[in-house]
C-alpha positions as CSV (number, residue, x, y, z in Angstrom):
1,M,163.3,185.8,118.7
2,I,164.2,182.5,116.9
3,K,166.0,183.2,113.6
4,N,166.7,179.7,112.4
5,V,164.0,178.4,110.1
6,R,164.8,174.8,110.8
7,T,164.4,175.3,114.6
8,K,161.1,177.0,114.1
9,L,159.8,174.0,112.0
10,I,161.1,171.5,114.6
11,I,159.3,173.4,117.4
12,A,156.1,173.4,115.3
13,L,156.4,169.7,114.7
14,V,157.0,169.0,118.4
15,V,153.9,171.0,119.3
16,I,151.8,169.2,116.7
17,A,153.0,165.8,117.8
18,A,152.3,166.6,121.5
19,S,148.8,167.8,120.5
20,V,148.1,164.6,118.6
21,W,149.3,162.5,121.6
22,A,147.2,164.5,124.0
23,F,143.9,163.9,122.3
24,Y,144.4,160.5,120.6
25,P,142.2,158.4,120.8
26,P,139.6,161.2,121.0
27,S,136.9,158.9,122.3
28,E,138.9,158.3,125.5
29,K,140.6,161.7,125.9
30,I,137.8,164.1,125.2
31,N,134.6,163.9,127.2
32,L,131.2,164.8,125.8
33,G,129.0,167.3,127.7
34,L,125.4,166.9,128.8
35,D,124.0,168.3,125.5
36,L,126.0,165.9,123.4
37,K,126.0,162.7,125.5
38,G,122.5,163.1,127.1
39,G,121.8,163.3,130.8
40,M,120.4,165.6,133.5
41,H,120.8,169.3,134.2
42,L,119.5,170.3,137.7
43,V,119.4,173.6,139.6
44,L,119.2,172.8,143.3
45,E,118.6,175.2,146.2
46,V,119.8,174.5,149.7
47,Q,117.1,175.3,152.3
48,T,119.2,176.8,155.0
49,E,116.3,178.0,157.2
50,R,116.1,174.8,159.1
51,V,119.8,174.9,159.9
52,I,119.5,178.4,161.3
53,Q,116.4,177.4,163.4
54,G,118.3,174.4,164.7
55,E,121.2,176.6,165.7
56,L,118.8,178.8,167.6
57,E,117.1,175.9,169.3
58,Q,120.4,174.4,170.3
59,A,121.6,177.8,171.7
60,A,118.3,178.2,173.6
61,D,118.8,174.7,175.1
62,N,122.3,175.6,176.1
63,I,121.2,178.9,177.7
64,R,118.6,177.1,179.8
65,R,121.2,174.7,181.1
66,L,123.8,177.5,181.6
67,L,121.4,179.8,183.6
68,R,119.6,177.1,185.6
69,E,122.3,174.6,186.4
70,D,125.6,176.5,186.2
71,K,124.7,180.0,187.3
72,K,121.6,179.2,189.4
73,I,119.8,182.1,187.8
74,P,115.9,181.6,187.8
75,F,113.8,182.5,184.7
76,D,110.4,181.9,183.4
77,T,111.0,180.8,179.8
78,V,113.6,180.7,177.0
79,R,112.1,180.7,173.6
80,T,113.0,181.4,170.0
81,E,111.3,183.8,167.7
82,A,112.4,184.4,164.1
83,Q,116.2,184.8,164.5
84,R,116.1,185.8,168.1
85,I,116.2,184.1,171.5
86,L,114.1,185.6,174.3
87,I,114.9,185.0,178.0
88,E,111.8,186.1,180.0
89,G,111.1,186.4,183.7
90,L,114.6,187.2,184.9
91,P,114.8,188.7,188.4
92,E,116.0,192.3,188.7
93,N,118.9,191.3,191.0
94,N,120.2,188.7,188.6
95,F,119.7,190.6,185.4
96,E,123.1,192.1,185.0
97,E,124.8,188.8,185.9
98,A,122.7,186.9,183.3
99,R,123.5,189.6,180.7
100,Q,127.2,189.5,181.3
101,T,127.2,185.6,181.2
102,L,125.4,185.5,177.9
103,E,127.7,188.3,176.5
104,D,130.7,186.2,177.4
105,Y,129.3,183.0,175.8
106,Y,127.4,184.4,172.8
107,G,128.7,187.9,172.1
108,R,130.4,186.9,168.9
109,A,127.4,185.4,167.2
110,Y,124.5,187.3,168.8
111,Q,123.6,190.9,169.5
112,L,122.3,191.4,173.1
113,D,119.5,193.8,173.9
114,S,116.9,194.1,176.7
115,R,113.4,195.3,177.2
116,Y,110.7,195.2,179.8
117,E,107.6,193.1,179.5
118,Q,104.9,193.2,182.2
119,G,107.2,195.0,184.5
120,R,110.0,192.4,184.3
121,P,113.2,192.6,182.2
122,T,113.6,190.4,179.2
123,L,116.9,189.6,177.4
124,L,117.0,189.3,173.6
125,L,119.8,187.6,171.7
126,E,119.5,188.4,167.9
127,M,121.7,186.4,165.5
128,Q,124.1,188.7,163.7
129,T,123.9,188.9,160.0
130,Q,127.5,187.9,159.6
131,Y,127.0,184.8,161.7
132,V,123.9,183.9,159.7
133,H,125.9,184.1,156.5
134,E,128.6,182.0,158.0
135,L,126.1,179.3,158.8
136,E,124.5,179.5,155.3
137,R,127.9,179.4,153.6
138,S,129.1,176.4,155.5
139,T,125.8,174.6,155.0
140,V,125.8,175.1,151.2
141,Q,129.5,174.1,151.0
142,Q,128.9,170.9,153.1
143,S,125.8,170.2,150.9
144,R,127.9,170.5,147.8
145,E,130.6,168.2,149.1
146,T,128.0,165.6,150.2
147,L,126.4,165.7,146.8
148,T,129.7,165.3,145.1
149,R,130.5,162.2,147.2
150,R,127.1,160.7,146.4
151,I,127.4,161.3,142.7
152,D,130.9,159.9,142.6
153,A,129.7,156.8,144.5
154,Y,126.8,156.4,142.2
155,G,129.2,156.2,139.2
156,V,128.4,159.2,137.0
157,S,131.4,160.1,134.9
158,E,132.5,163.8,134.5
159,P,129.8,165.4,136.6
160,N,129.7,169.2,136.8
161,I,128.8,170.6,140.2
162,Q,129.1,174.2,141.0
163,L,127.7,176.9,143.2
164,F,125.5,179.6,141.6
165,G,123.3,182.5,142.6
166,G,123.8,184.9,145.4
167,G,124.7,188.6,145.1
168,E,125.7,191.6,147.1
169,G,125.1,190.9,150.7
170,S,123.8,187.3,150.2
171,V,125.1,183.8,150.0
172,E,125.2,181.5,147.0
173,K,122.5,178.9,147.9
174,Q,122.0,177.3,144.5
175,I,124.0,174.3,143.2
176,I,124.1,173.5,139.5
177,V,124.4,169.8,138.8
178,E,125.1,168.4,135.3
179,L,125.2,164.6,135.0
180,P,126.0,163.2,131.5
181,G,124.9,159.7,130.6
182,V,122.3,159.2,133.4
183,E,119.9,156.4,132.6
184,D,117.5,156.7,135.5
185,P,116.8,160.4,136.2
186,E,114.2,159.7,138.9
187,E,116.5,157.6,141.0
188,V,119.3,160.2,140.7
189,K,116.8,162.9,141.9
190,E,115.8,160.8,144.9
191,L,119.5,160.3,145.7
192,L,120.3,164.0,145.6
193,K,117.2,165.1,147.5
194,K,117.5,162.4,150.2
195,T,118.7,164.2,153.4
196,A,119.7,160.8,155.0
197,S,119.6,162.2,158.5
198,L,119.6,159.1,160.6
199,Q,118.9,158.8,164.4
200,L,118.3,155.9,166.6
201,Q,116.1,156.9,169.6
202,L,114.6,154.8,172.4
203,V,110.8,154.4,172.4
204,H,108.8,155.2,175.5
205,P,108.1,151.8,177.2
206,T,104.5,152.4,178.2
207,A,103.2,154.9,175.6
208,P,100.7,153.7,173.0
209,R,102.2,153.2,169.5
210,Y,101.0,153.7,165.9
211,V,98.2,155.9,167.1
212,P,97.3,159.6,166.3
213,R,99.2,162.3,168.1
214,Q,96.2,163.2,170.3
215,S,95.9,159.7,171.6
216,I,99.4,159.8,173.0
217,L,98.9,163.2,174.5
218,E,95.7,162.1,176.2
219,S,97.5,159.1,177.7
220,F,99.8,161.5,179.6
221,G,97.2,164.1,180.6
222,G,97.7,166.4,177.6
223,Q,101.5,167.0,178.3
224,L,104.4,164.9,177.1
225,P,106.9,163.6,179.6
226,E,110.0,165.7,179.9
227,G,112.8,164.6,177.5
228,Y,110.4,162.9,175.0
229,E,109.0,163.9,171.6
230,L,106.5,162.7,169.1
231,I,107.8,161.2,165.8
232,Q,105.6,160.3,162.9
233,Y,105.7,156.5,162.1
234,T,105.6,155.5,158.5
235,G,106.5,151.9,158.8
236,H,109.1,152.2,156.0
237,S,111.5,154.7,154.4
238,G,109.2,156.1,151.8
239,Q,107.1,159.2,152.0
240,E,103.7,157.4,152.0
241,S,102.8,155.6,155.2
242,R,101.8,151.9,155.1
243,I,99.4,152.6,158.0
244,E,96.2,154.5,157.3
245,G,96.2,158.0,158.7
246,E,99.1,159.8,160.5
247,T,100.4,157.7,163.4
248,Y,103.1,158.5,165.9
249,L,105.7,157.1,168.3
250,L,106.8,158.7,171.6
251,V,110.6,158.6,171.6
252,K,113.4,160.1,173.8
253,S,114.5,163.4,172.4
254,A,118.2,162.6,172.9
255,P,119.3,160.1,170.2
256,V,121.4,157.0,171.2
257,I,123.5,157.4,168.0
258,T,123.2,159.4,164.8
259,G,124.6,159.2,161.3
260,K,127.8,161.0,162.4
261,H,128.8,157.9,164.4
262,M,128.7,155.6,161.3
263,T,131.9,154.5,159.6
264,G,130.3,152.3,156.9
265,A,127.0,151.1,155.5
266,R,126.1,148.4,153.0
267,P,122.9,146.7,151.7
268,S,122.0,143.5,153.4
269,Q,119.1,141.2,154.3
270,D,116.9,141.1,157.4
271,S,116.0,137.4,157.9
272,Q,113.8,137.6,161.1
273,M,110.8,135.4,161.2
274,G,112.1,133.4,158.3
275,L,111.6,136.3,155.8
276,S,114.3,137.8,153.7
277,R,113.7,141.5,153.5
278,P,116.0,144.3,152.3
279,A,118.0,146.1,155.0
280,V,121.2,148.1,155.5
281,S,124.0,147.0,157.8
282,F,126.1,149.7,159.4
283,T,129.3,149.9,161.5
284,L,130.1,152.5,164.2
285,N,133.1,154.4,165.3
286,S,134.5,154.0,168.8
287,E,132.3,156.7,170.4
288,G,129.2,155.3,168.6
289,A,130.0,151.7,169.6
290,Q,130.4,152.7,173.3
291,R,127.1,154.6,173.3
292,F,125.2,151.9,171.4
293,E,126.6,149.2,173.7
294,Q,125.6,151.0,176.8
295,A,122.1,151.9,175.6
296,T,121.3,148.4,174.3
297,A,122.6,146.7,177.5
298,E,120.4,148.9,179.7
299,N,117.3,148.6,177.5
300,I,117.0,144.9,176.6
301,G,113.4,144.1,175.7
302,K,112.6,147.8,174.8
303,S,112.1,149.2,171.3
304,L,114.6,151.4,169.5
305,A,113.1,153.6,166.8
306,I,115.1,154.0,163.5
307,I,114.4,157.6,162.4
308,L,115.3,158.6,158.8
309,D,114.8,162.2,157.7
310,G,112.5,162.9,160.7
311,K,110.2,159.9,160.3
312,A,110.3,156.5,162.1
313,I,110.7,153.7,159.6
314,S,110.8,150.8,162.1
315,D,111.0,150.2,165.8
316,P,112.7,146.8,166.4
317,V,113.0,145.3,169.9
318,I,116.4,145.2,171.5
319,E,117.1,141.5,172.1
320,G,120.7,141.8,173.4
321,K,123.7,144.0,173.9
322,I,125.0,145.4,170.6
323,S,128.3,147.2,170.2
324,D,129.9,148.3,167.0
325,S,127.4,147.3,164.3
326,G,123.7,147.2,163.6
327,I,121.0,146.8,161.0
328,I,118.4,149.2,159.6
329,T,115.1,147.5,158.6
330,G,111.8,148.8,157.2
331,L,113.0,149.3,153.6
332,G,110.8,148.7,150.6
333,S,113.2,147.2,148.0
334,P,116.8,146.1,147.5
335,R,117.4,149.2,145.3
336,E,116.1,151.4,148.1
337,A,118.6,149.7,150.5
338,E,121.4,150.4,148.0
339,I,120.5,154.1,147.8
340,L,120.2,154.5,151.6
341,A,123.5,152.8,152.1
342,L,125.2,155.0,149.6
343,S,123.6,158.1,151.2
344,L,124.8,157.1,154.6
345,R,128.3,156.4,153.4
346,S,128.6,159.8,151.7
347,G,127.2,161.6,154.7
348,A,123.9,163.3,155.6
349,L,122.9,166.5,153.9
350,P,122.9,169.3,156.5
351,A,119.7,170.8,155.0
352,D,116.9,170.0,152.6
353,I,117.4,170.3,148.9
354,L,114.8,171.9,146.6
355,I,114.9,171.2,142.8
356,L,114.3,174.6,141.1
357,E,115.0,173.5,137.5
358,E,115.3,170.2,135.8
359,R,116.2,169.4,132.2
360,T,116.8,165.9,130.8
361,V,118.5,165.4,127.4
362,G,118.1,162.0,125.8
363,P,121.1,160.3,124.2
364,S,119.4,160.3,120.8
365,L,119.0,164.1,120.9
366,G,122.6,164.4,122.0
367,L,123.7,162.3,118.9
368,E,121.7,164.6,116.7
369,S,123.5,167.6,118.3
370,I,126.8,166.0,117.6
371,K,125.9,165.3,113.9
372,A,124.6,168.8,113.4
373,G,127.6,170.4,115.1
374,I,130.1,168.4,113.1
375,N,128.3,169.0,109.8
376,A,128.2,172.8,110.5
377,M,131.9,172.7,111.3
378,L,132.9,170.7,108.2
379,L,130.7,172.8,105.9
380,G,132.3,176.0,107.3
381,L,135.8,174.5,107.0
382,V,135.2,173.5,103.3
383,L,133.8,176.8,102.3
384,V,136.6,178.7,104.0
385,I,139.2,176.5,102.3
386,L,137.7,177.1,98.9
387,I,137.5,180.8,99.3
388,I,141.0,181.2,100.7
389,V,142.6,179.1,97.9
390,V,140.7,180.9,95.2
391,Y,141.4,184.3,96.5
392,Y,145.0,183.9,97.8
393,R,146.1,181.1,95.4
394,L,149.3,179.2,96.6
395,S,149.6,181.4,99.7
396,G,146.2,180.1,100.6
397,L,147.7,176.6,101.1
398,N,149.8,178.1,103.9
399,A,146.6,179.4,105.6
400,I,145.0,175.9,105.2
401,I,148.0,174.2,106.8
402,C,147.9,176.7,109.7
403,L,144.2,176.1,110.1
404,I,144.7,172.4,110.4
405,I,147.5,172.9,112.9
406,N,145.3,175.3,114.8
407,M,142.5,172.6,115.1
408,T,145.1,170.0,116.1
409,I,146.5,172.1,118.9
410,L,142.9,173.0,120.0
411,M,141.9,169.3,120.3
412,G,145.2,168.5,122.0
413,A,144.5,171.2,124.6
414,L,141.0,169.8,125.2
415,G,142.4,166.3,125.6
416,Y,145.2,167.4,127.9
417,L,142.9,169.4,130.2
418,Q,140.3,166.6,130.2
419,G,137.9,169.2,128.9
420,V,134.2,168.5,128.3
421,L,133.1,169.2,124.8
422,T,129.6,170.8,124.6
423,L,127.4,172.1,121.8
424,P,128.5,175.7,122.6
425,G,132.0,174.3,122.7
426,I,131.6,173.2,119.0
427,A,130.3,176.7,118.3
428,G,133.6,178.0,119.9
429,I,135.6,175.8,117.5
430,I,133.6,177.1,114.5
431,L,134.3,180.7,115.7
432,T,138.0,179.8,116.1
433,I,138.1,178.7,112.4
434,G,136.8,182.2,111.4
435,M,139.3,184.0,113.6
436,A,142.2,181.8,112.3
437,V,141.4,182.7,108.7
438,D,140.9,186.4,109.7
439,S,144.5,186.4,111.1
440,N,145.9,185.0,107.8
441,V,143.8,187.6,105.8
442,L,145.4,190.4,107.9
443,I,148.9,189.1,107.2
444,F,148.3,188.4,103.5
445,E,146.7,191.8,102.8
446,R,149.6,193.5,104.5
447,I,152.1,191.5,102.4
448,R,150.2,192.5,99.3
449,E,150.5,196.2,100.3
450,E,154.2,195.8,100.7
451,L,154.6,194.1,97.3
452,L,152.6,196.9,95.7
453,L,155.1,199.4,97.1
454,G,157.7,197.6,95.1
455,K,159.5,195.7,97.9
456,A,161.2,192.4,97.3
457,V,159.3,189.2,98.2
458,R,161.3,188.4,101.4
459,T,161.2,192.0,102.6
460,A,157.5,192.2,101.9
461,V,156.8,188.9,103.8
462,E,158.9,190.1,106.8
463,A,157.2,193.5,106.9
464,G,153.7,191.9,106.5
465,F,154.2,189.6,109.5
466,S,155.8,192.3,111.6
467,K,153.2,194.9,111.0
468,A,150.2,192.6,111.2
469,A,151.3,190.9,114.4
470,L,150.3,193.7,116.7
471,T,146.8,193.9,115.2
472,I,146.4,190.1,115.5
473,L,147.6,190.1,119.0
474,D,145.3,193.0,120.0
475,A,142.2,191.3,118.5
476,N,143.0,187.9,120.1
477,V,143.8,189.3,123.5
478,T,140.6,191.3,123.6
479,T,138.6,188.2,122.8
480,L,140.6,186.2,125.4
481,I,139.6,188.7,128.1
482,A,135.9,188.2,127.1
483,A,136.4,184.5,127.2
484,A,137.9,184.7,130.7
485,F,134.8,186.5,132.0
486,L,132.5,184.0,130.3
487,Y,134.4,181.2,132.1
488,Q,134.4,182.9,135.4
489,F,130.7,183.8,135.6
490,G,129.1,181.3,133.2
491,T,127.6,177.9,133.8
492,G,128.6,174.6,132.3
493,P,127.8,175.1,128.6
494,I,129.0,178.7,128.6
495,R,132.2,177.5,130.2
496,G,132.6,174.9,127.4
497,F,132.3,177.7,124.9
498,A,134.9,179.8,126.8
499,V,137.4,176.9,127.0
500,T,137.3,176.0,123.3
501,L,137.4,179.6,122.3
502,T,140.4,180.3,124.6
503,A,142.3,177.2,123.4
504,G,141.5,178.1,119.8
505,L,142.7,181.7,120.2
506,L,146.0,180.7,121.7
507,A,146.5,178.1,119.0
508,N,145.7,180.7,116.5
509,L,148.4,183.1,117.8
510,F,151.0,180.3,117.5
511,A,149.9,179.1,114.1
512,A,149.3,182.5,112.4
513,I,152.3,184.3,113.7
514,F,154.9,181.6,114.3
515,V,154.1,178.6,112.1
516,S,152.8,180.5,109.0
517,R,156.0,182.7,109.0
518,A,158.2,179.6,109.3
519,I,156.5,178.1,106.3
520,F,157.0,181.2,104.2
521,E,160.6,181.5,105.2
522,S,161.3,177.8,104.5
523,V,159.8,178.2,101.0
524,L,161.8,181.4,100.3
525,D,165.0,179.7,101.5
526,R,164.5,176.6,99.4
527,W,163.4,178.3,96.2
528,Q,164.3,181.6,94.6
529,V,160.8,183.1,94.6
530,K,160.7,186.2,92.5
531,K,156.9,186.6,92.4
532,L,154.7,185.5,95.3
533,S,151.5,183.7,94.5
534,I,149.2,185.7,96.8
């Protein structure tokens, strides 16, 4: 323990100076939260069902190829049902070989079972719960990372993005997004919801276009050609079609390139036919460039559908071989092109996003919250100072000095940690004021008791601090534990309260036990105090 009073005072001054440096100027070092600055609070839910279904469909397609082409095992159908894959019509003499093959390939992710239907054996592969959770967890995490990249690229300062929800035996599928200072909430919502799943697929050369689904089916005798699928054609990237009624294109199921082959995207202009229309130019990696070059070289004069989020937004004609770059047309406005380019650069969301909750706080309401919070804090501080000075006289000045030091250290901690100050955070500061005074009250009352026992002033002060220290430490540590749980399990505003409360409590321990004692000892060393004003 430090005995030298001068050393204690130097340490206190260094801590105070460091705290002032950490938060000055406060407008630059301390960020305001959503409820003070204004902005958006969203609770999003990642829709993982489509990802699981896509995994099943991909596994089913691989099983067809594995059995038919690699193992030469005949079967009737391979189809998906809920979270299961059914292989029907397997011959008796090939059943065990098929079972063993699928066990080797899919045993880790699927549980194999068998049953008889119409006298023939059927194999069932049911996705294991652990594997489902792995898929859900990775999908949610990837969604969070993609949303973070989009928000960073959009330019929102100090966003708060965290996972939420879940429970025993389930996966956290909700993402809380808090965006202070957002000026256009609708545009941000569109940016966050946009899946931006991009595929370029060749259009069937002879099939009718921009017609209802049934018309295309009838042109092929009611059954689509193998390797082709129907895609709704909207004529642009919005949700509403420019063409009356639902119309479709027949495109190759296997895409030429997808969004994963892109290395960059930027807004540009499409100047065909003398018109200047918004578009997005993109560049491709080596694999994408090779695939794109081969596909365009072999299909000059044919159409290539640009499919965004499952809908065709345009189908330009391939006029020549293209290698490492291209252009996306069919966009409605320059701002739409900017948002699409940003989404493509940050990566496609692996699953759809559903907005469960939305709150928007205007900047004027945030300003009112700041004024109300500061007024409450100042009023509480003034009342506390008056009461402490009246009740404890000159010793009360010591408590006031410690209270100011406490607040300085707290603000320094917020500035150093780049903390976000919220309205609950201001409440935490106000609570800290009360707890700081409470610590001084415990010490002063203990000193009074020692003086009433007839002890000398210095002995009474030393005994008061020594005996009150354990009680103060116990009270603050108990509250620190509660604050830790609030931070761990709370959302943004609750975390703000926990941060300010924790910083205030630690500052309180330093100010009440260390600085206050150093001030008393310094006064007693300088003047021969025979009667303490307390």
